[in-house]
C-alpha positions in Angstrom: -65.9 -71.1 138.3 -64.7 -68.2 135.8 -64.4 -68.8 132.2 -60.9 -67.7 130.9 -61.1 -64.5 129.0 -64.5 -63.8 130.3 -63.3 -60.8 132.4 -61.6 -59.3 129.4 -64.7 -59.8 127.1 -66.9 -58.1 129.9 -64.5 -55.2 130.0 -64.5 -54.7 126.3 -68.4 -55.0 126.2 -68.6 -52.3 129.1 -66.3 -50.1 127.0 -68.4 -50.6 124.0 -71.6 -49.9 125.9 -70.3 -47.0 128.1 -69.9 -43.3 127.6 -66.5 -43.6 125.8 -68.1 -45.4 122.7 -67.6 -44.1 119.3 -70.9 -42.3 118.0 -72.2 -43.3 114.7 -71.3 -40.3 112.5 -74.4 -38.3 111.6 -75.0 -37.1 108.0 -73.9 -33.5 107.4 -76.8 -31.1 107.7 -77.7 -28.7 104.9 -76.5 -25.8 107.1 -73.1 -27.5 107.7 -72.7 -28.1 104.0 -73.4 -24.3 103.4 -70.8 -23.4 106.0 -68.2 -25.6 104.4 -68.9 -24.2 101.0 -68.7 -20.7 102.3 -65.3 -21.4 104.0 -64.1 -22.8 100.5 -65.2 -19.6 98.7 -63.7 -17.5 101.4 -60.3 -19.4 100.9 -60.0 -18.0 97.4 -59.3 -14.6 98.5 -58.5 -12.5 95.6 -58.2 -15.2 93.2 -61.8 -14.3 91.8 -59.7 -11.9 89.8 -58.3 -14.7 87.7 -61.7 -15.3 86.4 -61.8 -11.9 84.7 -60.3 -13.0 81.3 -62.6 -16.0 81.4 -65.6 -13.8 81.6 -64.1 -11.5 79.0 -63.4 -14.6 76.6 -67.1 -15.7 77.4 -68.5 -12.4 76.1 -66.5 -12.7 73.1 -67.6 -16.4 72.5 -71.1 -15.6 72.8 -70.8 -12.9 70.2 -69.1 -15.5 67.7 -71.7 -17.9 68.4 -74.4 -15.9 67.3 -76.2 -16.8 64.0 -77.1 -13.3 63.0 -74.7 -10.2 63.3 -75.9 -7.9 66.1 -76.4 -4.2 65.5 -73.5 -1.9 66.1 -75.4 0.1 68.8 -75.4 -3.0 70.9 -71.5 -2.8 71.2 -71.7 0.9 72.2 -74.4 0.1 74.7 -72.4 -2.6 76.1 -69.3 -0.2 76.5 -71.4 2.3 78.5 -72.7 -0.6 80.6 -69.0 -1.7 81.3 -68.1 1.7 82.5 -71.1 1.9 84.7 -70.5 -1.4 86.3 -67.0 -0.7 87.1 -67.8 2.5 88.5 -70.4 0.8 90.6 -67.9 -1.9 91.6 -65.3 0.8 92.6 -67.9 2.5 94.9 -69.6 -0.5 96.3 -68.8 -1.0 100.0 -71.0 -4.1 100.6 -68.5 -6.9 100.3 -66.5 -8.9 97.8 -69.3 -11.1 96.3 -71.1 -8.3 94.9 -67.9 -6.5 93.7 -66.7 -9.7 92.0 -70.2 -10.2 90.4 -70.2 -6.6 89.0 -66.7 -6.8 87.7 -67.1 -10.3 85.9 -70.2 -9.0 84.4 -68.5 -5.9 83.1 -66.0 -8.1 81.5 -68.5 -10.3 79.9 -70.1 -7.3 78.3 -66.8 -5.9 77.5 -65.8 -9.0 75.6 -69.0 -9.0 73.6 -68.4 -5.1 72.7 -64.8 -5.6 72.0 -65.6 -8.5 69.3 -68.1 -6.4 67.6 -66.0 -3.3 67.3 -63.1 -5.5 66.1 -65.2 -6.9 63.4 -66.3 -3.5 62.2 -62.7 -2.2 62.5 -61.2 -4.9 60.1 -64.2 -4.8 57.8 -63.2 -4.7 54.0 -64.5 -5.9 50.6 -64.8 -9.5 49.9 -64.4 -11.2 46.4 -67.7 -12.6 44.9 -68.4 -16.3 45.4 -68.0 -17.1 41.7 -66.1 -14.7 39.6 -64.4 -14.9 36.1 -60.7 -14.5 35.8 -59.2 -11.2 36.1 -55.9 -9.5 35.8 -54.5 -8.8 39.2 -51.9 -6.1 39.9 -50.6 -5.4 43.3 -47.5 -5.7 45.5 -46.4 -9.0 47.1 -46.6 -8.8 50.8 -45.4 -12.2 51.8 -45.0 -15.9 50.9 -47.9 -17.6 52.7 -47.9 -21.2 53.9 -48.3 -23.6 51.1 -51.7 -25.1 50.3 -52.7 -28.5 48.6 -52.1 -26.7 45.2 -48.8 -25.2 45.7 -47.0 -22.1 47.0 -49.2 -19.1 47.8 -48.6 -15.4 47.9 -50.2 -12.8 49.9 -50.8 -9.8 47.8 -52.0 -6.2 48.3 -54.0 -5.6 45.2 -54.0 -2.1 43.5 -56.2 -3.2 40.5 -58.3 -6.3 40.0 -59.8 -6.3 36.4 -62.5 -3.7 36.2 -63.5 -4.0 40.0 -64.3 -0.6 41.5 -61.8 0.5 44.3 -64.6 -0.1 46.9 -65.2 -3.7 45.9 -61.4 -4.4 45.8 -60.2 -6.6 48.9 -57.4 -5.3 51.2 -55.6 -8.6 50.9 -55.8 -11.5 48.6 -54.0 -14.8 48.6 -53.1 -16.6 45.5 -51.7 -19.9 44.7 -49.1 -20.3 42.1 -48.8 -23.5 40.0 -46.0 -22.4 37.5 -43.3 -19.8 37.2 -41.0 -18.3 39.6 -41.9 -17.2 43.2 -41.6 -13.4 43.5 -40.0 -11.9 46.7 -42.0 -9.6 49.2 -41.9 -6.1 48.0 -42.1 -7.1 44.2 -45.0 -5.4 42.2 -46.4 -8.2 40.0 -49.2 -8.6 37.4 -50.9 -12.0 37.0 -54.2 -13.6 35.6 -56.1 -15.1 38.4 -59.5 -16.6 39.4 -60.6 -15.1 42.9 -63.4 -16.2 45.0 -64.6 -15.6 48.5 -62.6 -17.2 51.4 -63.6 -20.9 51.7 -66.4 -21.9 53.9 -66.1 -24.7 56.4 -65.2 -28.2 54.8 -68.1 -29.7 56.6 -71.1 -28.5 58.6 -69.8 -27.3 62.1 -66.1 -27.7 61.1 -63.7 -24.8 61.7 -64.4 -21.7 59.7 -61.3 -20.6 57.8 -63.3 -17.7 56.2 -63.5 -16.2 59.8 -59.8 -16.1 60.1 -59.5 -14.6 56.8 -62.0 -11.9 57.6 -59.8 -10.8 60.7 -56.6 -10.8 58.5 -58.3 -8.7 56.1 -58.0 -11.4 53.4 -61.0 -10.7 51.1 -60.2 -13.1 48.3 -58.3 -16.5 47.6 -57.8 -18.1 44.3 -55.3 -19.4 41.9 -53.1 -18.0 39.1 -53.7 -19.0 35.5 -50.1 -18.4 34.6 -46.9 -17.2 35.7 -46.6 -13.7 37.4 -44.9 -10.9 35.5 -43.4 -7.7 36.6 -45.6 -4.7 36.7 -44.8 -0.8 36.9 -47.0 0.7 39.7 -48.5 4.2 39.1 -47.6 5.3 42.7 -45.5 3.9 45.8 -47.4 1.9 48.4 -48.2 3.5 51.9 -45.3 3.6 54.2 -46.7 1.0 56.5 -46.9 -1.5 53.6 -43.5 -0.6 52.6 -42.2 -1.2 56.0 -44.0 -4.6 56.1 -42.7 -5.7 52.8 -39.0 -4.8 53.6 -39.3 -6.7 56.8 -40.8 -9.7 54.9 -38.1 -9.4 52.2 -35.3 -9.8 55.0 -37.2 -12.7 56.3 -37.7 -14.3 52.9 -33.9 -13.7 52.2 -32.9 -15.4 55.5 -35.2 -18.3 54.8 -33.5 -18.9 51.4 -29.9 -18.5 53.1 -31.0 -21.1 55.8 -32.1 -23.4 53.1 -28.9 -23.1 51.2 -26.8 -23.7 54.3 -28.8 -26.6 55.6 -30.6 -28.1 52.8 -34.3 -28.9 52.6 -34.4 -31.8 55.0 -33.0 -29.6 58.0 -33.5 -26.2 56.5 -37.2 -26.5 56.0 -37.9 -26.9 59.6 -35.2 -24.5 60.6 -36.7 -21.8 58.5 -40.2 -22.4 59.8 -38.9 -22.0 63.4 -37.0 -18.8 62.6 -38.9 -16.8 60.0 -42.3 -18.6 60.1 -41.9 -19.8 56.3 -42.9 -23.4 56.3 -43.1 -23.8 52.5 -39.9 -25.9 52.3 -40.8 -28.6 55.0 -41.1 -31.9 53.1 -44.8 -33.4 53.4 -43.3 -36.7 54.9 -41.7 -34.8 57.7 -44.9 -33.0 58.5 -46.5 -36.2 58.7 -44.0 -37.6 61.0 -44.1 -34.7 63.2 -47.8 -34.9 63.6 -47.9 -38.6 64.2 -45.2 -38.2 66.9 -46.9 -35.3 68.6 -44.2 -32.7 67.7 -46.1 -30.8 65.1 -46.2 -27.8 67.5 -42.6 -26.9 66.9 -43.4 -26.0 63.2 -45.6 -23.0 64.4 -43.9 -20.1 66.1 -45.7 -19.8 69.5 -45.2 -19.9 73.2 -42.4 -22.6 73.2 -40.3 -20.7 70.8 -40.8 -17.4 72.6 -40.1 -18.9 76.0 -36.8 -20.6 74.6 -35.6 -17.4 72.9 -36.5 -15.1 75.8 -35.4 -17.5 78.5 -32.0 -18.0 76.8 -31.3 -14.5 76.3 -32.4 -13.7 79.9 -30.2 -16.5 81.4 -27.2 -15.7 79.2 -27.1 -12.0 80.1 -27.6 -12.6 83.8 -24.8 -15.0 83.9 -22.6 -12.7 82.0 -23.3 -9.8 84.3 -22.7 -12.1 87.4 -19.4 -13.1 85.9 -18.2 -9.5 85.8 -17.9 -8.4 89.4 -17.4 -4.5 88.5 -20.5 -4.7 86.4 -22.5 -6.8 88.9 -22.0 -4.2 91.6 -23.2 -1.4 89.4 -26.3 -2.6 87.6 -29.4 -4.9 88.5 -28.4 -8.0 86.6 -32.0 -9.5 86.9 -33.7 -6.3 85.5 -31.2 -5.8 82.8 -31.6 -9.4 81.6 -35.3 -9.1 81.7 -35.1 -5.9 79.5 -32.7 -7.5 77.1 -35.0 -10.7 77.0 -37.9 -8.7 76.3 -36.0 -7.0 73.4 -35.1 -10.4 72.0 -38.7 -11.5 72.0 -39.9 -8.4 70.2 -37.1 -9.0 67.8 -38.1 -12.5 67.2 -41.7 -11.4 66.8 -40.9 -9.2 63.9 -38.5 -11.7 62.5 -41.2 -14.5 62.4 -43.7 -12.2 60.5 -45.9 -11.2 63.4 -48.2 -14.2 63.1 -51.2 -14.3 65.6 -49.7 -17.1 67.7 -46.3 -15.5 68.1 -48.0 -12.2 68.9 -50.0 -13.7 71.8 -46.8 -15.3 73.1 -44.9 -12.1 72.9 -47.6 -10.5 74.9 -47.3 -13.2 77.6 -43.6 -12.8 77.6 -43.9 -9.2 77.9 -46.1 -9.6 80.8 -43.5 -11.9 82.5 -40.5 -9.6 81.8 -42.5 -6.6 82.9 -43.3 -8.2 86.3 -39.6 -8.7 86.9 -39.0 -5.0 86.0 -41.4 -3.9 88.7 -40.4 -6.5 91.1 -43.2 -8.8 90.9 -43.4 -12.4 90.5 -42.9 -13.3 86.6 -44.7 -16.6 86.6 -48.0 -16.6 88.2 -51.7 -17.1 87.5 -52.3 -13.4 87.8 -49.5 -12.6 85.4 -51.2 -15.1 82.9 -54.6 -13.6 83.5 -53.3 -10.3 82.6 -51.7 -11.7 79.5 -54.9 -13.3 78.5 -56.9 -10.0 79.0 -54.5 -8.1 76.9 -54.7 -10.6 74.1 -58.7 -10.8 74.1 -58.8 -7.0 74.2 -56.5 -6.7 71.0 -57.8 -9.9 69.3 -61.1 -11.0 70.6 -61.3 -13.6 67.7 -58.6 -15.5 69.4 -61.1 -17.1 71.5 -62.3 -19.2 68.7 -58.8 -20.3 67.6 -57.1 -23.5 68.5 -53.8 -22.0 69.2 -55.1 -19.5 71.6 -57.2 -22.2 73.4 -54.3 -24.7 73.6 -51.5 -22.2 74.6 -53.4 -20.8 77.4 -54.9 -24.0 78.8 -51.5 -25.6 78.8 -49.8 -22.6 80.4 -52.6 -22.2 83.1 -52.2 -25.9 83.8 -48.2 -25.5 84.2 -48.5 -22.5 86.4 -51.1 -24.3 88.6 -48.7 -27.3 88.7 -46.0 -24.9 89.8 -48.2 -23.7 92.6 -48.6 -27.2 94.2 -45.2 -28.5 93.3 -43.3 -29.6 96.4 -40.0 -27.7 97.1 -37.8 -30.1 99.4 -35.4 -28.5 101.7 -31.8 -29.6 100.8 -28.8 -29.4 103.1 -26.1 -27.2 102.3 -23.1 -29.5 102.9 -24.4 -32.4 100.7 -21.5 -33.8 98.7 -21.7 -32.6 95.0 -22.2 -36.2 93.5 -25.3 -36.6 95.6 -26.5 -33.1 94.9 -25.9 -33.6 91.2 -27.9 -36.9 91.2 -30.8 -35.1 93.2 -30.9 -32.4 90.7 -30.9 -34.7 87.7 -33.7 -36.7 89.3 -35.6 -33.6 90.1 -35.3 -32.4 86.4 -36.3 -35.8 85.0 -39.4 -35.9 87.3 -40.2 -32.2 86.6 -39.9 -32.8 82.8 -42.2 -35.9 82.8 -44.7 -34.0 85.0 -44.7 -30.9 82.8 -45.2 -32.9 79.4 -47.7 -35.1 81.1 -49.9 -32.0 82.4 -49.4 -29.9 79.2 -50.6 -32.9 77.1 -53.6 -33.5 79.3 -54.4 -29.8 79.1 -54.3 -29.7 75.4 -55.8 -33.1 74.6 -59.5 -31.9 74.4 -58.6 -29.3 72.1 -56.4 -31.7 69.8 -59.3 -34.1 69.9 -62.0 -31.6 69.0 -60.2 -29.5 66.4 -57.6 -31.9 64.8 -59.2 -35.5 65.6 -55.7 -36.8 66.4 -54.1 -38.4 69.4 -50.3 -39.0 69.4 -50.1 -42.1 71.6 -46.4 -41.6 72.2 -46.4 -37.7 72.4 -45.0 -37.8 75.9 -42.1 -39.8 75.0 -41.2 -37.9 71.9 -41.5 -34.5 73.8 -39.3 -35.6 76.6 -36.7 -36.7 74.1 -36.9 -33.6 71.9 -37.3 -31.0 74.6 -33.7 -30.6 75.7 -32.5 -30.7 72.1 -34.8 -27.9 71.2 -34.1 -25.9 74.3 -30.3 -26.3 74.4 -29.2 -26.7 70.8 -31.9 -25.9 68.2 -33.3 -22.7 69.2 -30.2 -21.0 70.5 -28.3 -22.0 67.3 -31.0 -20.7 65.2 -31.1 -17.4 67.2 -27.4 -17.0 66.9 -27.4 -17.9 63.3 -30.1 -15.4 62.4 -28.2 -12.6 64.3 -24.8 -13.4 62.9 -25.9 -14.2 59.3 -25.7 -10.6 58.1 -22.1 -10.6 59.3 -21.1 -13.8 57.5 -20.6 -15.5 60.9 -23.8 -17.6 60.9 -22.6 -20.9 59.6 -21.5 -22.7 62.7 -24.5 -21.8 64.8 -26.8 -22.9 62.0 -24.9 -26.2 61.7 -25.4 -26.7 65.2 -29.0 -26.1 64.9 -29.1 -28.5 61.7 -27.5 -31.2 63.8 -30.4 -30.8 66.5 -32.9 -30.8 63.7 -31.6 -34.0 62.4 -31.9 -35.6 65.8 -35.5 -34.2 66.2 -36.3 -35.6 62.7 -34.9 -39.0 63.7 -37.1 -39.1 66.9 -40.2 -38.1 65.1 -39.8 -40.5 62.2 -38.9 -43.5 64.7 -41.9 -42.6 67.0 -44.2 -42.2 64.0 -43.4 -45.7 63.0 -44.3 -47.3 66.1 -47.7 -49.2 66.2 -50.7 -47.2 66.6 -48.6 -44.0 66.9 -51.6 -41.8 65.8 -55.2 -42.6 66.8 -58.1 -40.8 65.0 -60.9 -39.6 67.3 -64.2 -38.3 66.3 -65.3 -34.8 67.4 -67.7 -34.5 70.2 -70.9 -32.1 70.3 -69.8 -28.6 70.0 -70.7 -27.7 73.6 -68.3 -30.1 75.0 -65.3 -28.1 74.1 -66.6 -25.1 76.0 -67.4 -27.5 78.8 -63.8 -28.9 78.8 -62.3 -25.5 78.8 -64.2 -24.2 81.6 -63.5 -27.6 83.6 -59.8 -27.1 82.9 -59.8 -23.7 84.1 -61.8 -24.5 87.2 -59.1 -27.2 88.0 -56.3 -24.7 87.6 -57.9 -21.6 89.1 -59.7 -22.9 92.0 -57.9 -23.6 95.4 -58.9 -26.3 97.5 -60.7 -29.6 97.3 -63.6 -28.2 95.3 -61.2 -27.8 92.2 -61.8 -31.5 91.5 -65.4 -30.7 90.7 -64.1 -29.4 87.4 -62.8 -32.9 86.3 -66.1 -34.2 84.8 -66.3 -31.0 82.8 -62.6 -31.2 81.7 -63.3 -34.8 80.4 -66.5 -33.8 78.5 -65.0 -34.3 75.0 -64.0 -37.7 76.0 -67.1 -38.8 78.0 -70.0 -37.4 76.0 -71.2 -39.9 73.3 -70.2 -38.8 70.0 -72.8 -37.5 67.4 -74.2 -39.9 64.9 -71.9 -40.5 62.0 -73.2 -39.3 58.7 -73.7 -41.5 55.8 -72.3 -39.2 53.1 -70.5 -35.8 52.7 -70.4 -33.4 49.8 -68.0 -30.6 49.2 -69.3 -27.0 49.2 -69.4 -26.8 45.4 -70.6 -30.5 44.8 -67.2 -31.4 43.4 -66.4 -34.1 45.6 -68.3 -36.8 47.5 -67.5 -39.3 50.3 -69.4 -42.0 51.9 -69.1 -44.1 55.1 -68.4 -47.8 55.1 -67.9 -49.0 58.7 -64.8 -47.2 59.9 -63.6 -46.1 56.5 -64.4 -43.1 54.3 -64.7 -43.9 50.7 -63.7 -40.9 48.5 -65.2 -40.8 45.1 -62.5 -38.4 43.9 -59.5 -39.0 45.9 -57.4 -36.3 44.0 -60.1 -33.6 44.4 -60.9 -31.5 47.5 -58.7 -34.0 49.4 -58.1 -31.5 52.5 -61.7 -31.2 52.9 -62.6 -34.8 52.5 -59.9 -35.7 55.0 -61.0 -33.1 57.6 -64.6 -34.5 57.4 -63.4 -38.1 57.8 -61.2 -37.4 60.8 -64.0 -35.2 62.3 -66.2 -38.2 62.1 -63.7 -40.8 63.3 -63.2 -42.2 59.9 -60.1 -43.5 58.2 -59.8 -41.5 54.9 -57.2 -43.8 53.5 -58.9 -47.1 54.0 -61.7 -47.0 51.6 -60.3 -46.9 48.1 -60.3 -50.6 47.5 -64.0 -50.6 48.6 -64.6 -47.8 46.2 -63.6 -49.8 43.2 -65.6 -52.8 44.3 -68.9 -51.1 45.3 -69.0 -48.1 42.8 -68.6 -47.7 39.1 -66.5 -44.6 38.8 -65.1 -42.8 35.7 -63.6 -39.4 35.3 -66.8 -37.6 35.6 -69.1 -39.6 37.7 -69.6 -42.5 40.0 -72.6 -44.9 40.0 -73.6 -47.3 42.9 -73.3 -51.0 42.3 -75.7 -53.5 43.9 -74.7 -53.8 47.6 -72.8 -50.5 47.7 -72.4 -49.4 51.4 -74.5 -46.2 50.8 -76.7 -45.9 47.8 -75.3 -42.7 46.5 -74.4 -41.6 43.1 -72.6 -38.5 41.8 -71.7 -36.5 38.6 -69.3 -33.4 38.9 -68.9 -32.5 35.0 -68.9 -29.0 34.5 -68.2 -28.3 30.7 -68.7 -31.7 29.2 -72.3 -32.9 29.4 -72.9 -36.3 30.7 -74.3 -38.9 28.0 -77.9 -39.6 28.5 -77.5 -43.3 29.1 -74.7 -42.4 31.8 -77.1 -40.1 33.4 -79.8 -42.7 33.3 -77.4 -45.4 34.7 -76.7 -42.9 37.6 -80.3 -42.2 38.4 -81.1 -45.8 38.4 -78.3 -46.9 40.7 -78.9 -44.9 43.8 -81.5 -43.3 46.1 -79.4 -40.1 46.5 -77.9 -38.3 43.3 -75.4 -35.5 43.6 -75.1 -33.3 40.5 -72.6 -30.6 40.5 -74.2 -28.7 37.6 -77.7 -27.2 37.6 -79.9 -29.6 35.8 -83.6 -28.8 34.5 -86.4 -30.1 36.7 -87.5 -33.7 36.5 -84.0 -35.2 36.2 -83.9 -38.6 38.1 -87.6 -38.6 38.9 -88.5 -40.0 42.3 -85.0 -39.7 43.7 -83.5 -37.1 45.9 -81.3 -35.0 43.9 -78.9 -32.2 45.0 -77.7 -29.8 42.4 -75.3 -26.8 42.1 -78.1 -24.4 43.1 -78.4 -26.4 46.4 -74.8 -26.1 47.3 -74.5 -22.5 46.4 -77.2 -21.8 48.8 -76.2 -24.2 51.7 -72.5 -25.0 51.1 -71.1 -28.4 52.3 -73.4 -30.9 53.5 -73.7 -34.2 55.6 -76.4 -36.6 54.8 -78.1 -39.1 57.0 -80.2 -41.9 55.8 -83.2 -42.3 58.1 -84.6 -45.7 59.3 -87.7 -45.2 56.8 -85.5 -44.7 53.9 -85.7 -41.0 53.7 -82.7 -38.6 53.8 -81.8 -35.7 56.0 -79.4 -33.0 55.1 -77.3 -31.0 57.5 -76.0 -27.8 55.6 -72.9 -25.8 56.7 -74.5 -22.4 56.0 -77.3 -23.2 58.4 -74.8 -23.7 61.2 -72.8 -20.5 60.2 -75.7 -18.1 60.2 -75.4 -14.7 58.5 -72.3 -13.1 59.7 -70.0 -10.6 57.7 -67.5 -13.6 56.9 -70.2 -16.0 55.7 -71.1 -14.3 52.4 -69.7 -12.0 49.6 -70.8 -8.8 48.3 -72.8 -10.5 45.5 -75.0 -12.2 48.2 -75.7 -9.3 50.4 
């Protein structure tokens, strides 16, 4: 008797046991893995050339990371090695890997040499760290971006007190507190206090003095009175005259825009047209930052792309609309040439700031590719643009604008490489075709904003310590307004203003700016619109940059190996939060209380205190009530009360001596005493005392209380090293 189903079961058993059975997969052998990796590398083809700007930037980054300035002969030796390696690569017939290694090594050496030569090329005198007031006579070059103290002038000094010509900086930046604001090109005379460019606000923070060095700004300070007119002995050099004439036109156009649109709309319009952001209301700037739209205030790639793209599309459409003209000239190349001319004109109108200059180089490469019948938007064109920027401005590798711009652009071009291009039928009815086009545009806009936001997020977190939670939403809403209304209106208004015809395009731009302001203020008011994030270890930003580039430049499944590096800023644990911070001159102190920063002097050195607090993930606005409860503060000092979060006391009197009983109370109240003045030895016996001499030597400081009760100090100057931009002539 046969059991039902037993034959089927036997057949299945035979199948499982027979020669047709599926073998158990064997683990891949080492040789197989090596062969697979070799295929992935071979798949890249000529994409290794995309890494040449990465190597060039890496060489420049190594130069700027040094704690001691290398000798000049090393730059010339590096340049000679570059030539030798490139000649060897050209003659090498042994295969692509060796050629690639030689070229990339040459690029790294070239980046190091270019950075050193650039440093020597821009070298100029620097003001002393602490100098007395002096009469400054010179030419107003431009109106710089306003600082915390007020509007600032960029001046080419002719005389500064009794300073010798060799010790007079090429450029100085002076903050005005009273009086009128002179226009570019005016010769002025004023009494000012000039110091060396400011050091980092906290140890490891961004070094603005390095930027000043490469901008030939050798002194910063403030005016003690209103500027007055001055009769120069001779005319300035022709290049300076040309620069001042251009800046005078820019300033006049700025004033005209403000008069036409008012401060609310005109301030942002002027910033996007001429680069002058002195009129943007502070609350408007805060809303733009919180909503993730602050990038529109800085003339950079977005603005250059809109202006150049608008002119290119308009000219090409105009030529196509005229059959006689379309048959006789190449519309695409003509539009590219005029688009390039529009970008250069916009660059001059904006005052030639470094971000705009980098964007103009990128646009020039794109339009040049069209003129020689090459693909305008490609990773190879982007690599060529990056090479050009890094050779002209090696210091750009340290600047957030360059890092964010090229990271976002590389990510978007890489996205374009993999973006699907569906085939559409020719006879599709126009309503369906319109719906498909609109849907594609919406999806593409979301993808572009999302990818660009992800690419720039590590830099925003590390440099600015802010995350705009709803940045994707605000950018999606504002992008069509900016591209279709705002920038075209501003461009037409700037061109037609000298002819008295600029009112209607400026009115259109003002309407677009009003919509943008409404978006930014609305989004900024949403819950948790902006989140403060502490900076990671310094190496994580370089790791994130390399990871992002690997994701963008590598072709194939191995590209995802760069993902962990790209997330380094987010994934790596944050450094230990310090217990206290002191400004570089001892004039301001802040301490940590949970997630809040308590500022002893909320109205002094506010920029530095807020920068330090955000960099360590603290809220600089949440500790003022705690200060009044935990510290006894008057105009000149703060003493710690019992139970204070951090046992720190400070005194910042300069001219008025502290009363002995007040000094005794300060010494008795805390373990760490910060005294801005230099006190004789023996003050506050048994306590750790930091005085003016310590800050003059070490700069700003972060202080950590150890488990055994001792204190550890991290000084800014120790992390900066001894570089040309880290000290003035009086300390050399």
